[in-house]
Structure formats: C-alpha cells, structure tokens
C-alpha positions as CSV (number, residue, x, y, z in Angstrom):
1,M,-7.0,22.6,7.5
2,A,-9.6,21.8,4.8
3,L,-8.4,19.6,1.8
4,E,-5.6,21.7,0.4
5,L,-4.2,21.4,-3.4
6,L,-0.6,21.7,-3.2
7,S,-0.1,21.2,-7.0
8,S,-1.7,19.8,-10.1
9,H,0.1,18.5,-13.2
10,G,-1.2,17.5,-16.6
11,C,-0.3,14.0,-17.4
12,F,-1.4,11.8,-20.1
13,G,-4.6,13.5,-20.5
14,G,-5.4,13.4,-16.7
15,Q,-3.9,15.0,-13.8
16,Q,-1.3,14.2,-11.4
17,R,-2.2,16.1,-8.0
18,F,-0.9,16.4,-4.5
19,Y,-3.0,17.3,-1.4
20,R,-2.6,18.1,2.2
21,H,-5.3,17.6,5.0
22,D,-5.8,17.4,8.7
23,A,-5.9,13.7,9.3
24,T,-8.4,13.0,12.2
25,R,-7.0,9.5,12.9
26,I,-3.4,10.7,13.0
27,G,-4.0,14.1,14.7
28,L,-1.6,15.7,12.3
29,P,-1.5,17.1,8.5
30,M,-1.1,14.3,6.1
31,R,-0.3,14.5,2.3
32,F,-1.3,12.1,-0.5
33,G,-1.1,11.9,-4.2
34,L,-4.0,11.5,-6.5
35,Y,-3.7,10.8,-10.4
36,L,-7.1,11.2,-12.1
37,P,-7.2,9.8,-15.6
38,P,-8.9,11.6,-18.4
39,Q,-12.2,9.6,-17.9
40,A,-12.8,11.1,-14.5
41,L,-12.0,14.9,-15.3
42,D,-15.6,15.8,-16.5
43,G,-17.1,14.3,-13.5
44,A,-19.7,12.4,-15.4
45,R,-18.7,9.1,-13.9
46,K,-16.9,7.6,-11.3
47,V,-13.7,5.4,-12.0
48,P,-12.3,2.6,-10.0
49,V,-9.3,3.5,-7.8
50,L,-6.2,1.8,-6.8
51,F,-4.3,2.5,-3.4
52,Y,-0.6,2.3,-3.5
53,L,1.5,2.0,-0.4
54,A,5.2,2.9,-0.6
55,G,8.1,1.3,0.9
56,L,10.6,2.5,3.7
57,T,11.8,6.1,3.4
58,C,9.3,6.9,0.7
59,T,6.8,9.7,0.3
60,E,3.5,10.5,-1.2
61,E,5.5,11.6,-4.6
62,T,7.7,8.6,-4.9
63,F,5.6,6.2,-7.0
64,A,4.1,9.2,-8.9
65,I,7.6,10.3,-10.0
66,K,9.4,7.1,-10.4
67,A,7.0,4.2,-11.4
68,G,5.5,5.5,-14.7
69,A,2.1,4.3,-13.9
70,Q,0.1,7.1,-15.3
71,R,0.1,6.2,-18.8
72,A,-1.6,2.8,-18.4
73,A,-3.9,4.3,-15.5
74,A,-5.1,6.8,-18.1
75,E,-5.8,4.1,-20.7
76,L,-7.4,1.9,-18.4
77,G,-9.5,4.6,-16.4
78,L,-8.0,4.0,-13.2
79,A,-7.3,6.5,-10.3
80,L,-4.2,6.2,-8.3
81,V,-4.0,7.3,-4.7
82,T,-0.7,7.3,-3.0
83,P,-0.6,8.2,0.6
84,D,2.6,9.3,2.5
85,T,4.3,6.3,4.5
86,S,4.0,7.8,8.0
87,P,3.1,10.8,10.1
88,R,5.5,13.7,10.0
89,G,6.1,16.6,12.4
90,A,5.1,14.6,15.8
91,G,8.5,16.0,17.3
92,L,9.3,12.8,18.9
93,P,12.9,12.3,20.2
94,G,14.8,10.3,17.1
95,E,11.8,10.6,15.0
96,A,13.9,11.4,11.7
97,E,17.1,9.7,12.7
98,S,16.3,6.0,11.2
99,W,13.8,4.5,9.3
100,D,13.4,1.9,12.2
101,F,10.7,4.1,13.7
102,G,9.4,7.4,12.7
103,V,9.5,9.4,9.4
104,G,9.0,7.1,6.4
105,A,8.5,4.0,8.3
106,G,4.8,3.7,9.5
107,F,4.4,0.0,8.7
108,Y,0.7,0.6,8.0
109,L,-0.3,-0.5,11.3
110,D,-1.9,1.2,14.6
111,A,1.0,1.6,17.2
112,T,-0.1,0.7,20.8
113,R,3.4,1.3,22.3
114,S,4.1,4.8,23.7
115,P,5.2,7.2,22.3
116,W,4.1,6.1,18.7
117,R,0.4,5.2,19.6
118,K,-0.6,8.8,19.5
119,H,0.1,9.7,15.9
120,W,1.3,6.4,14.3
121,R,-2.3,5.0,13.3
122,M,-1.6,4.5,9.5
123,E,-3.9,1.7,9.4
124,S,-7.0,3.7,10.8
125,Y,-6.0,6.6,8.7
126,L,-6.0,4.5,5.4
127,V,-9.0,2.3,6.1
128,D,-11.3,4.5,8.0
129,E,-10.4,8.0,6.8
130,L,-8.5,8.2,3.6
131,V,-10.6,5.9,1.5
132,T,-13.8,7.8,2.7
133,L,-12.3,11.2,1.9
134,V,-11.2,10.2,-1.7
135,G,-14.7,8.9,-2.3
136,E,-16.5,12.0,-0.9
137,H,-14.2,14.5,-2.6
138,F,-13.4,13.0,-6.0
139,P,-15.1,11.0,-9.0
140,V,-13.7,7.6,-7.8
141,D,-15.6,4.7,-6.8
142,V,-14.3,3.3,-3.5
143,H,-16.5,0.3,-3.9
144,R,-14.3,-0.7,-6.7
145,A,-11.0,-0.2,-4.9
146,G,-7.6,-2.1,-5.1
147,L,-4.6,-2.3,-3.0
148,F,-0.9,-2.6,-3.8
149,G,2.3,-1.6,-2.6
150,H,6.2,-2.3,-2.6
151,S,8.4,-3.7,0.1
152,M,7.1,-2.2,3.5
153,G,4.0,-1.0,1.5
154,G,3.7,-4.7,0.0
155,H,3.4,-5.9,3.5
156,G,0.8,-3.2,4.2
157,A,-1.3,-4.1,1.2
158,L,-1.3,-7.8,1.8
159,A,-2.0,-7.3,5.6
160,L,-4.7,-4.7,5.3
161,A,-6.4,-6.5,2.3
162,L,-6.6,-9.7,4.8
163,R,-7.5,-7.6,7.9
164,H,-10.2,-5.9,6.1
165,P,-12.2,-8.2,3.9
166,G,-14.7,-6.3,1.6
167,C,-12.7,-3.0,1.6
168,F,-10.7,-3.9,-1.4
169,R,-11.6,-6.0,-4.3
170,S,-8.2,-6.8,-5.4
171,V,-4.6,-6.9,-4.1
172,S,-0.9,-7.3,-5.5
173,A,2.5,-6.2,-4.3
174,F,6.0,-5.6,-5.5
175,A,8.8,-7.4,-3.4
176,P,6.5,-7.3,-0.3
177,I,7.8,-8.1,3.2
178,A,5.7,-11.1,3.2
179,A,6.5,-12.5,6.8
180,P,7.5,-9.6,8.7
181,T,7.6,-11.6,12.2
182,R,10.4,-13.7,10.7
183,C,12.9,-10.9,9.4
184,P,14.9,-8.1,11.0
185,W,13.0,-5.2,9.6
186,G,9.7,-6.5,10.8
187,R,10.8,-7.7,14.4
188,K,12.5,-4.5,14.9
189,A,9.4,-2.2,13.8
190,F,6.9,-4.4,15.4
191,A,8.7,-4.6,18.9
192,G,8.9,-0.7,18.7
193,Y,5.3,0.0,17.6
194,L,3.5,-3.1,19.1
195,G,5.6,-4.2,22.1
196,D,7.1,-7.6,22.8
197,D,3.8,-9.7,22.5
198,T,4.5,-11.6,19.2
199,R,0.8,-12.6,18.9
200,A,0.1,-8.8,18.2
201,W,2.8,-9.1,15.6
202,E,1.1,-12.0,14.0
203,A,-2.0,-9.9,13.5
204,Y,0.0,-7.7,10.8
205,D,1.9,-10.6,9.2
206,A,0.4,-11.4,5.7
207,S,1.7,-15.0,5.9
208,C,0.2,-15.7,9.2
209,L,-3.1,-14.0,8.2
210,M,-3.4,-16.1,5.2
211,A,-2.7,-19.3,7.2
212,R,-5.6,-18.6,9.4
213,Q,-8.2,-18.2,6.4
214,S,-10.9,-20.8,6.2
215,E,-11.3,-20.2,2.5
216,A,-9.6,-18.2,-0.3
217,P,-10.1,-14.6,0.5
218,Y,-9.4,-13.6,-3.1
219,P,-10.6,-16.2,-5.2
220,R,-9.6,-14.2,-8.5
221,G,-6.0,-14.2,-7.4
222,I,-3.3,-12.3,-6.0
223,L,-0.1,-11.1,-8.1
224,I,3.2,-10.7,-6.7
225,D,6.5,-9.7,-8.6
226,Q,9.7,-10.4,-6.9
227,G,13.3,-9.7,-8.4
228,L,15.8,-12.5,-7.9
229,D,18.7,-9.9,-7.7
230,D,17.0,-8.2,-4.8
231,P,19.6,-7.8,-2.1
232,Y,17.0,-8.2,0.6
233,L,15.1,-11.2,-0.7
234,A,16.8,-13.9,1.4
235,E,16.8,-12.1,4.8
236,Q,13.9,-9.6,4.9
237,L,11.2,-10.6,2.4
238,H,10.5,-14.4,2.5
239,P,7.9,-14.6,-0.3
240,E,8.1,-18.5,0.1
241,A,6.3,-18.3,3.4
242,L,3.3,-16.5,2.0
243,E,3.5,-18.9,-1.2
244,E,2.9,-21.8,1.3
245,A,0.3,-20.3,3.5
246,C,-1.8,-19.5,0.1
247,R,-1.2,-23.3,-1.0
248,Q,-2.5,-24.3,2.5
249,V,-6.0,-22.3,2.1
250,G,-6.3,-22.5,-1.7
251,Q,-5.7,-18.9,-2.3
252,P,-4.8,-18.5,-6.0
253,L,-1.4,-16.8,-6.1
254,T,0.8,-15.8,-9.1
255,L,4.3,-15.3,-7.6
256,R,6.5,-14.2,-10.5
257,R,10.3,-14.4,-10.0
258,H,12.5,-12.1,-12.2
259,A,16.1,-12.8,-13.0
260,G,18.0,-9.5,-13.2
261,F,15.8,-7.3,-11.2
262,D,16.6,-5.7,-7.9
263,H,14.5,-4.0,-5.3
264,G,14.1,-0.4,-6.5
265,Y,11.9,1.2,-8.9
266,Y,13.5,0.2,-12.1
267,F,12.0,-3.1,-11.2
268,I,8.6,-1.7,-10.3
269,A,8.5,0.6,-13.7
270,S,9.1,-2.7,-15.7
271,F,6.0,-4.5,-14.4
272,V,3.7,-1.8,-13.1
273,E,1.5,-2.0,-16.1
274,D,1.0,-5.6,-15.6
275,H,-0.5,-4.8,-12.1
276,L,-2.7,-2.0,-13.4
277,R,-4.1,-4.5,-15.7
278,F,-4.7,-7.1,-13.2
279,H,-6.5,-4.7,-10.9
280,A,-8.6,-3.1,-13.8
281,E,-9.9,-6.5,-14.8
282,R,-11.0,-7.3,-11.3
283,L,-12.5,-3.8,-10.7
284,A,-14.3,-3.7,-13.9
285,G,-18.3,-3.4,-13.7
286,T,-20.3,-2.5,-10.7
287,A,-19.6,-3.5,-7.0
C-alpha cells in the first residue's frame, strides 16, 4: 500500500488530512492525521512539525477532532502529526477486549514478549519510520520537530524524547503517566509487553530516564500541565516523581497544576494553545 489519502478537510486556511500506509516496522497498515497550516500549502517552504501522541483507547482522529489545536497551528505555521496509538488488525486473541494490551494501548514502546513483539513496535515506527515518511512526502522540516502527548501519550512523548536525544527539539505533555513503573497502568502494560525484568521497564520510564541524565537534556525547558481534579492523578500519574528527577539533574521544568480540570479533552483544549506556542518558540529558526 502506498501512502493513501483517506480524507482532507479545509480548516483555518490549512488542511486537516488523514492517511493510511503500510508500516514496515509494524508489519501492518497504520493511519495518521496531518494538519498542514496555510503556510505549507504552496510548498514554497517547509514548516516546523509537532508530533502528538494520544492516550489510551484513542485513535489518529481524537486530537484532531477534540483538541481544537488547528486555529493556533495555522497562526503559528506549525504542522501537526497524530499517529494512531497502536497497531490494529493483528488478529491476536483478546486484542480488542481491553486497553491493557492491544488496540489503543501501544504504550509507544517496542514489545519484546510474544505474541506482541511481532507488530507492537511503536517506538521504532514513530522514530525510525513515521518521522522520515512525513519529512519525505510533505513540506515539513523534521529537523525542527517537537513531541507532545497526553496520558499514555504523555508518557510516550517524555520517554521517546529522552531515549532519542536530537530527534526532537522540544517536548511537553498533558497529564502524563510520568512514572509508569510505579503505577498499575504501567506495570500491567510493561509486564505484558516487556516481561518481568523491571530493568527493561525503567528504560521506558521518564522519571527513571531523567534521573540518569548527566545534564539537562532540554535546557530550554519542558512544559507539563496537570489537572488537580484528574481522577487518575494520585494512583496512576505521579508527576511529582518526574519533578524530583528534573530537580536532581537541573532540568528546567514548568509543571502547572490546575484546579477544576480533569483528565479529558476539555482540559487539553483549555491549554493546547500554550503548548503550541511553547513549541513554536523552540522550533523557530533553522536546525
């Protein structure tokens, strides 16, 4: 399957598109959304690009439909890429029965445990394939790429930014699973995808990864927004663990805690423009 345009929609002078392609790293077709701002449509110049990683049970459409990010992206001249959250159609037993494994819950890692290791290779797909594909086929500058995400995708954004230094110039998150080795969601997923060796789990835990840094990996700062009415805050998210790790290594972190906000997309829509402006400032200029 070549890169296949599934739909295109005019949006704030740009275009919101959705694509499907054969993903080599996954071994199955994958879908992604792409918002091209008006500055990119004539092809005269390449624009910076933000990759957004969504949370549990979401798809490539969720952020594009619910977050309301296109208006600010059009103003700032930012492209937005929204990959699906996991492979689909592998036909594994129980694949679609629960978010714990399978559909909607890829956790942005490369699984090492059977039967997931054949197709659940979201880290390799994103870093080694999708970034390159987007840069080759569209007027975006992948040397000026930022990464952000929500919940499971916030975990993915932080972990991948730390695991692949130099691939992304900026990183932020909404209500990330900041210490997945410490929470039920993370432990269940890591045991299923990676096995029982907790050292392998730590390689995808943003708080552990940050604590191992010899210097601040993002000296211009990391932005995190967290709702204080989030029902998952105490048991699942643990932003204080990342906050402490950043303090230890001197990593500038803006962790904003908001009363009255929960875990959903009304929260994201309220602060998404701040995140786009944060990234636009860091992605300005040349690589």
